C-alpha positions as CSV (number, residue, x, y, z in Angstrom):
1,X,-28.6,-125.9,25.5
2,X,-28.5,-126.6,29.3
3,X,-29.1,-123.6,31.6
4,X,-26.3,-122.8,34.1
5,X,-27.0,-124.2,37.5
6,X,-28.5,-122.0,40.2
7,X,-27.4,-121.9,43.9
8,X,-29.8,-123.7,46.2
9,X,-33.3,-122.3,46.5
10,X,-32.7,-119.4,44.0
11,X,-35.0,-118.7,41.1
12,X,-34.1,-117.0,37.8
13,X,-35.6,-113.6,36.9
14,X,-36.0,-112.4,33.3
15,X,-32.9,-111.1,31.7
16,X,-34.5,-107.6,31.3
17,X,-35.6,-107.5,35.0
18,X,-33.4,-106.2,37.7
19,X,-35.3,-105.9,41.0
20,X,-34.5,-102.9,43.2
21,X,-33.6,-104.0,46.7
22,X,-33.0,-101.6,49.6
23,X,-32.6,-97.9,49.4
24,X,-33.2,-96.3,45.9
25,X,-30.9,-93.3,46.2
26,X,-27.7,-92.3,48.0
27,X,-27.5,-89.7,50.7
28,X,-28.0,-86.2,49.4
29,X,-24.7,-84.2,49.3
30,X,-23.3,-81.2,47.4
31,X,-19.8,-82.7,47.5
32,X,-18.4,-84.0,44.2
33,X,-18.4,-87.8,44.1
34,X,-15.1,-89.3,44.9
35,X,-13.9,-92.8,45.9
36,X,-11.2,-92.6,48.6
37,X,-8.7,-95.2,49.8
38,X,-7.6,-95.3,53.4
39,X,-6.8,-97.3,56.5
40,X,-3.8,-99.7,56.3
41,X,-2.4,-98.2,53.1
42,X,0.9,-96.8,52.0
43,X,-0.7,-93.5,51.2
44,X,-4.3,-92.2,51.0
45,X,-5.7,-92.0,47.5
46,X,-8.8,-90.3,46.0
47,X,-10.4,-90.8,42.6
48,X,-13.0,-88.7,41.0
49,X,-15.6,-90.3,38.7
50,X,-13.7,-89.1,35.7
51,X,-10.5,-90.5,37.1
52,X,-12.1,-93.9,37.5
53,X,-13.5,-93.7,33.9
54,X,-10.1,-92.9,32.6
55,X,-8.5,-96.1,34.0
56,X,-8.5,-99.3,32.0
57,X,-12.0,-100.7,31.9
58,X,-12.9,-104.3,32.1
59,X,-16.2,-105.8,30.9
60,X,-17.5,-109.0,32.5
61,X,-20.6,-111.1,32.6
62,X,-21.4,-112.0,36.2
63,X,-24.1,-114.1,37.8
64,X,-26.0,-112.0,40.4
65,X,-27.6,-113.9,43.3
66,X,-29.7,-111.9,45.7
67,X,-30.2,-113.1,49.3
68,X,-33.9,-112.7,48.7
69,X,-33.8,-115.7,46.4
70,X,-33.7,-114.2,42.9
71,X,-30.9,-114.6,40.5
72,X,-30.1,-113.0,37.2
73,X,-27.4,-114.8,35.2
74,X,-24.6,-113.3,33.0
75,X,-25.3,-109.6,33.7
76,X,-22.9,-107.4,31.9
77,X,-20.9,-105.0,34.1
78,X,-18.0,-102.6,33.2
79,X,-15.6,-100.9,35.4
80,X,-12.1,-101.1,37.0
81,X,-10.7,-104.3,38.4
82,X,-10.4,-103.8,42.2
83,X,-7.0,-105.6,42.1
84,X,-5.7,-103.0,39.6
85,X,-7.2,-100.0,41.5
86,X,-5.3,-100.9,44.6
87,X,-1.9,-101.3,43.0
88,X,0.4,-98.6,41.7
89,X,2.0,-98.2,38.3
90,X,4.7,-100.6,39.2
91,X,2.3,-103.3,40.3
92,X,3.0,-102.8,44.0
93,X,0.0,-102.9,46.4
94,X,-1.2,-99.7,47.9
95,X,-2.1,-101.5,51.1
96,X,0.5,-102.4,53.7
97,X,1.2,-106.0,55.1
98,X,-1.0,-105.5,58.2
99,X,-4.1,-105.3,56.0
100,X,-6.3,-108.4,56.2
101,X,-9.8,-107.1,55.5
102,X,-11.4,-104.6,53.2
103,X,-14.4,-102.5,54.2
104,X,-16.5,-100.8,51.5
105,X,-18.5,-97.7,52.6
106,X,-21.4,-96.1,50.8
107,X,-22.7,-92.6,50.6
108,X,-25.9,-93.7,52.2
109,X,-28.4,-92.4,54.8
110,X,-28.1,-95.6,56.7
111,X,-24.3,-95.7,56.5
112,X,-24.2,-98.9,54.5
113,X,-21.0,-100.8,54.5
114,X,-19.8,-104.4,54.0
115,X,-16.5,-106.2,54.3
116,X,-14.6,-109.1,53.0
117,X,-11.2,-110.8,53.8
118,X,-8.5,-109.2,51.6
119,X,-7.2,-112.5,50.1
120,X,-10.7,-113.8,49.3
121,X,-11.5,-110.5,47.7
122,X,-8.5,-110.7,45.5
123,X,-9.3,-114.3,44.6
124,X,-12.9,-113.3,43.6
125,X,-11.5,-110.4,41.4
126,X,-14.4,-107.9,41.7
127,X,-15.1,-104.8,39.7
128,X,-15.5,-101.2,40.8
129,X,-18.4,-100.9,38.4
130,X,-19.5,-97.7,36.5
131,X,-21.7,-99.3,33.9
132,X,-24.2,-102.2,33.5
133,X,-25.7,-103.5,30.3
134,X,-23.7,-101.0,28.3
135,X,-25.2,-97.9,30.1
136,X,-24.1,-95.9,33.1
137,X,-25.3,-97.5,36.4
138,X,-28.8,-96.2,37.3
139,X,-29.0,-94.5,40.7
140,X,-31.4,-97.1,42.2
141,X,-28.9,-99.8,41.2
142,X,-25.9,-98.1,42.9
143,X,-24.9,-95.5,40.3
144,X,-22.7,-93.7,39.7
145,X,-20.3,-96.4,41.2
146,X,-20.7,-99.6,43.0
147,X,-18.9,-102.8,43.9
148,X,-19.7,-106.0,42.0
149,X,-18.3,-109.1,43.8
150,X,-18.8,-112.4,42.0
151,X,-19.5,-115.5,44.0
152,X,-21.3,-113.8,46.9
153,X,-24.9,-112.8,47.7
154,X,-25.4,-109.3,46.2
155,X,-25.4,-107.5,49.5
156,X,-21.6,-107.8,49.4
157,X,-21.7,-105.7,46.2
158,X,-22.1,-102.3,47.8
159,X,-24.1,-99.6,46.1
160,X,-22.9,-95.9,46.0
161,X,-19.3,-96.7,46.8
162,X,-17.5,-93.8,48.4
163,X,-14.7,-95.2,50.5
164,X,-12.4,-98.3,50.5
165,X,-10.7,-99.0,53.8
166,X,-8.1,-101.6,54.5
167,X,-8.3,-103.1,58.0
168,X,-6.3,-105.3,60.3
169,X,-9.5,-106.6,61.9
170,X,-12.9,-107.3,60.4
171,X,-15.7,-104.7,60.7
172,X,-19.2,-106.0,60.1
173,X,-21.3,-104.0,57.7
174,X,-24.8,-102.7,57.9
175,X,-26.6,-105.8,56.6
176,X,-24.5,-108.2,58.7
177,X,-24.7,-106.3,62.0
178,X,-28.2,-104.8,61.7
179,X,-30.2,-107.4,59.6
180,X,-28.4,-110.5,60.7
181,X,-27.1,-111.4,57.2
182,X,-24.3,-114.0,57.2
183,X,-20.8,-112.4,56.8
184,X,-19.7,-115.3,54.5
185,X,-22.5,-114.7,52.0
186,X,-21.7,-117.8,49.9
187,X,-24.9,-118.6,47.8
188,X,-23.7,-122.2,47.1
189,X,-23.6,-122.8,50.9
190,X,-26.8,-120.8,51.5
191,X,-25.0,-118.5,53.9
192,X,-28.0,-116.1,54.2
193,X,-28.3,-115.4,57.9
194,X,-26.4,-115.8,61.1
195,X,-27.9,-118.1,63.8
196,X,-30.7,-116.7,65.9
197,X,-29.7,-115.2,69.2
198,X,-33.2,-115.9,70.7
199,X,-33.1,-118.3,73.6
200,X,-35.3,-121.3,73.6
201,X,-37.0,-120.1,76.8
202,X,-37.8,-116.7,75.4
203,X,-39.2,-118.3,72.2
204,X,-41.4,-120.6,74.2
205,X,-42.8,-117.6,76.2
206,X,-43.5,-115.5,73.0
207,X,-45.2,-118.5,71.3
208,X,-47.4,-119.1,74.3
209,X,-48.5,-115.4,74.3
210,X,-49.0,-115.4,70.5
211,X,-47.6,-111.8,70.5
212,X,-44.5,-111.3,68.2
213,X,-45.3,-107.6,67.6
214,X,-42.3,-105.3,67.2
215,X,-39.9,-108.1,68.2
216,X,-36.7,-109.2,66.4
217,X,-37.1,-112.9,65.9
218,X,-34.5,-113.8,63.3
219,X,-34.6,-117.5,62.5
220,X,-37.5,-118.3,64.9
221,X,-38.2,-122.1,64.9
222,X,-42.0,-122.4,65.1
223,X,-42.8,-125.2,62.6
224,X,-46.0,-127.0,63.0
225,X,-47.4,-125.0,65.9
226,X,-50.9,-123.7,66.6
227,X,-50.6,-119.9,66.3
228,X,-54.0,-118.8,64.9
229,X,-54.7,-115.1,65.3
230,X,-51.0,-114.4,66.0
231,X,-50.1,-110.7,66.5
232,X,-46.9,-110.2,64.5
233,X,-47.4,-106.6,63.5
234,X,-44.0,-105.0,62.6
235,X,-42.2,-108.2,63.7
236,X,-38.8,-109.1,62.3
237,X,-39.2,-112.7,61.2
238,X,-36.4,-113.0,58.7
239,X,-35.6,-116.7,57.9
240,X,-38.3,-117.9,60.4
241,X,-39.4,-121.5,60.1
242,X,-43.2,-121.5,60.0
243,X,-43.7,-124.6,57.9
244,X,-47.0,-126.3,58.5
245,X,-47.8,-123.7,61.2
246,X,-51.5,-122.9,61.9
247,X,-51.6,-119.1,61.3
248,X,-55.2,-118.5,60.3
249,X,-56.1,-114.9,60.9
250,X,-52.5,-113.9,61.9
251,X,-51.7,-110.2,61.6
252,X,-48.3,-109.7,59.8
253,X,-48.9,-106.0,58.8
254,X,-45.6,-104.3,58.3
255,X,-43.6,-107.4,59.3
256,X,-40.4,-108.5,57.7
257,X,-40.7,-112.1,56.6
258,X,-37.9,-112.1,54.1
259,X,-36.7,-115.7,53.3
260,X,-39.3,-117.1,55.8
261,X,-40.3,-120.7,55.4
262,X,-44.1,-120.8,55.1
263,X,-44.5,-124.0,53.1
264,X,-47.9,-125.7,53.7
265,X,-48.8,-123.2,56.5
266,X,-52.5,-122.4,57.1
267,X,-52.6,-118.7,56.3
268,X,-56.3,-118.3,55.7
269,X,-57.4,-114.7,56.4
270,X,-53.9,-113.7,57.4
271,X,-53.0,-110.0,56.9
272,X,-49.7,-109.3,55.1
273,X,-50.5,-105.7,54.1
274,X,-47.2,-103.8,53.6
275,X,-45.1,-106.7,54.7
276,X,-41.7,-107.5,53.4
277,X,-42.1,-111.0,51.9
278,X,-39.0,-111.0,49.7
279,X,-37.8,-114.5,49.2
280,X,-40.5,-116.1,51.4
281,X,-41.6,-119.6,50.4
282,X,-45.4,-120.1,50.4
283,X,-45.4,-123.3,48.3
284,X,-48.3,-125.5,49.4
285,X,-49.6,-122.8,51.9
286,X,-53.4,-122.0,52.2
287,X,-53.7,-118.3,51.3
288,X,-57.5,-118.2,50.8
289,X,-58.7,-114.9,52.2
290,X,-55.2,-113.6,52.8
291,X,-54.5,-109.9,52.2
292,X,-51.2,-109.4,50.4
293,X,-51.8,-105.9,49.2
294,X,-48.8,-103.6,49.1
295,X,-46.5,-106.4,50.2
296,X,-43.0,-106.7,48.7
297,X,-42.8,-110.0,46.8
298,X,-39.4,-110.0,45.1
299,X,-38.2,-113.6,45.0
300,X,-41.2,-115.0,46.8
301,X,-42.4,-118.5,45.8
302,X,-46.0,-119.8,45.7
303,X,-45.2,-123.1,44.0
304,X,-42.2,-125.5,43.3
305,X,-41.4,-125.2,39.7
306,X,-39.2,-127.8,38.1
307,X,-36.8,-127.4,35.1
308,X,-39.6,-128.4,32.7
309,X,-41.8,-125.5,34.0
310,X,-44.2,-127.9,35.8
311,X,-45.7,-126.6,39.1
312,X,-46.0,-128.7,42.2
313,X,-47.1,-127.8,45.8
314,X,-49.0,-124.8,44.5
315,X,-50.4,-122.5,47.2
316,X,-54.2,-122.4,47.6
317,X,-55.4,-119.0,46.2
318,X,-58.8,-117.9,45.2
319,X,-60.9,-114.8,44.7
320,X,-60.8,-114.0,48.4
321,X,-57.0,-113.7,48.2
322,X,-56.1,-110.0,47.6
323,X,-52.9,-108.7,46.1
324,X,-51.8,-105.4,44.5
325,X,-50.8,-105.4,40.8
326,X,-47.5,-103.7,41.6
327,X,-46.7,-106.5,44.1
328,X,-47.5,-109.2,41.5
329,X,-45.2,-107.5,39.0
330,X,-42.2,-108.3,41.2
331,X,-42.8,-112.0,40.8
332,X,-41.4,-114.2,38.1
333,X,-44.0,-115.0,35.4
334,X,-44.2,-118.6,36.6
335,X,-44.9,-117.6,40.2
336,X,-47.3,-114.8,39.1
337,X,-49.3,-117.4,37.2
338,X,-50.3,-119.0,40.5
339,X,-52.4,-115.9,41.2
340,X,-53.8,-115.5,37.7
341,X,-54.7,-119.2,37.3
342,X,-56.6,-119.3,40.6
343,X,-58.3,-116.0,40.0
344,X,-57.0,-114.0,43.0
345,X,-58.5,-110.5,43.3
346,X,-55.9,-108.0,42.0
347,X,-56.1,-104.4,43.1
348,X,-54.5,-101.5,41.2
349,X,-53.4,-99.9,44.5
């Protein structure tokens, strides 16, 4: 039986593995949990969790695609269809004709939110989900209630849903405005990030100085450059192009390199301790002597693996490459094998 296709540059995780991304718990509050409806609506509404559970429940199998390059296919979710929640008993919409966008707001310490055009949202037919895999949603996965929006990267499926607001004009959410994630979020078009706002002149100056520390360098283009001993401590290098870049001895401690392109880079003795490497591609890179301890590796790639399971462009790893066991556990078995087969040094902590 042929496996369903994956969007570009995604890799499948095991069916029993659901990586935790972002915050693990909602903001602390003594208020009973409710989901409210507001904005451009005919009347404000409010549902308790028991109200939501009493509504007709729909069970669906939905493919989940995370922007950090992991996918889990045909996950089972159960909840209320969004389209049914926002219509009354006569089938009339609870939003008024001025509404063109919908913002979902979380009970979150970072005030997470995200938005989608109303018509697109209705076409995608998402769930206000209360259960996953036959059990109540776990807190770290957005319980007690979250959005599940098919056909979008999973950051559009907001955890800990508390408010639904209809808008005349779009309002960028947390990941889109703070992290530079693409507002379209179409995994088949690889709409992961917006374009970098860094000017070419500023990029040239920073590259010459070899000091990226504490800078936000989303989408930096630095492929093939000589950047040995680069200082990139706590730098934000999401989606950076560092293919074939000479980065021997570079210091990436605490940096965010999610979805960075590091294919065939020279990363000998580079320090990635505590870095966010989710979705980063290290295939063909030289990682001998690199320190990957305590790094987040969800969705990271260390080889190109074809449909038959054969590995190509495997990163160079040896006993001088250090990694933490908990970091390795986040990898797919095929990517983890790159470390075991080349005898990397694995630390328990």
